[in-house]
Structure formats: structure tokens, C-alpha cells
N, C-alpha and C positions, 0 to 999 in steps of 0.2 A: 354736671360734669364740667370741669374747668377745661380751658383750651389745651393745657399741657397734657391732661389725661386723655383727651380726644386724640391728640397727636400720637401719644404712646400706644393707644389701642389700635390705631390705624397701622402704625409701624409693626406692632406685634402681630396683627392679623396678616399683614403682607409677608412677614418672615415665616409665619406658620404655613401660608399658602406656598411660598417658595420651597420650604422644607419638604412639604408633602409632594409637590411636583417633582423635586429632585429624587426623593425616595422612590416614587413610582417609576420614574425613568430608569433608574439603576435596576430596579426589580425587573422591568420589562427587558432591558438589555441582557441581564443575567440569564433570563429564560431563553433568549435567542442565541446566546454565545455557543459556538462550536469550538471545542478545544482540539489542538493538534497533537497527534500521537504518532510515534513510529511503532512498528510491530513489536519490538522488544519492550517498549514502554508499557504496553498493555498488560504485561504480567504483573506489574506493580500498581497499575492504576485501577481504580474501582469504577469501571464503566458499566452502567446498567444496560440491559437490553432495551432498545428504544431511545436511549440517550444519544443525541446528535453530536457527532465528532467529525474531525477531519483526520484521515489516515493517510500518511505519506510514506514514500519509500521508492523502491525500484520495482518495476514489473518483473516478476521472477521468470527466468527463461524456461520455456516449455510448458507453461501453465495456462496459456490463453486457449479457451475452449468456447467455440461459438455454439450457442443453443438455438432454440426455435425463435424465429423472428429476429428481433434486435437484442436478444439476451446474450450476454457475454460473461463468462467466468474467467477469473485470473487470480493470481496471488500477488500480494504486495510484500516485499521483503526488505530488510535492512541488513541482510546477509547473516544475521543471527537468528531471526525468527521470521516466519511467514504467516500471513493472514489471508484466508480465502475470501474473495470479493465477488459479488455478482452485481451486474449492472444491466439495466434495460434501457436502451437508447442508442443514439449514434455516438460513437467514440470519436475523439479528436483525430484529425488526419495524422498527427505525429505520434499517436499512441503505438508503442511497440515494446518488445521485450528488452529488458535491461536498460530502460529509460526511466527518468524521474517522473513521478506521478503523484497527484494529490486527489484523493477521493473524499467526498462528503456524503454522510449518511449515518446509519446506525446499525448495530448488531441485531440480527434476528434471533428468535428463540433457539435456533439450531446452532448458534455460534458463528454463522457466516455473516460477513459484513455486507449489508445491502446498500449500495451506493446509489444516490440519486443524481450525482454529478461527478464527472471525471475531468480533471485538469491535467494536461500534459505540457511538457516543455515546448518552447516555440522555435528553438534551433539547436544545433549541436553544441553550442558553447554555454547554454543556459540550463540551470536546474532550479526548481522552485527553492526560494530561500530557506524555508523551514526544512525541506528535505536535505538540502546541502548542509545546513548547520547540524542536523541530526546525524547524518552520515559522517561528517567531519569529526563530531564529538566521539563517535565510535571508532574512528581511525579507518573507515572503509573508503571514503571518497576523498581524492585529492583534486584540487582545482587544476584545470588544464593550463598549460603555459602558453597557449596560442594567443594571438593578438587580442 
């Protein structure tokens, strides 16, 4: 083998290694990605039971039900459609009706969204960006004019 051929084979091997590493990284990230949906978006989306997603919207008024232990049931709405959610754990202090919320989890076989985490807003002027953008697109939520 000439010197030029050795260099080319080392470069080709390095590029092959980098390509394989990049491909595996994107594959792994694709498996862990959780996509964001509003309740009305779920009618057109093809979400499989067990597929991890983020569901955002407003906590529907009158739907919070405390179960045994730390289990809580509530509905997330975008004022067009509602999705029933169950969560076992400690809810954020600021979790309440008609406030922005993002839940992460998957749909169970019964069609109820089983959340493993619940994220709530941190003060009265803030709403999670994804929820605010989704509600603004539907013409439901207007940004407050306060400071």
C-alpha cells in the first residue's frame, strides 16, 4: 500500500465511524423524544397507546378528583376538546383549575392519559410557551397587558 492509499483508508474509516456514531445518536434521540400536543390536536395525530408525549392546555374547571393516596384525576382542555388525565404523585403547589399545565406520559389502553410528571405555571403572568402558542393559535388565550 502506498502512503496515499493508507491516508485515504484512515480518512474513509474515520468518516465511516463518525457517520455511524451520528446515525446512532439521532436514532437514540428519536426514541426519547416526546412530542407536544394540545387536546384538539390528538384527533388528527396518530398517537399509539404507550407512546410518550407531552399534553398541554388548561386544567378544566370542576374536573379535579382526588383518589386514594396521591392519585389525582383531572381533565386538560384547550376549550375545544378535553382529555382525561390521571397522575400519581405530588402535584405542584400552583396546580389549580383553569391554569396552564403540561403533563408528560402516555395513553393507557382505556384511552386515559397516564401522566408521570405534571408541570404548572410559576406565577400569574406566566403560561408555558407551548400551551400559550397553542391557545393563541386557536384564538382562546390573549396575553395579559400587565407589566
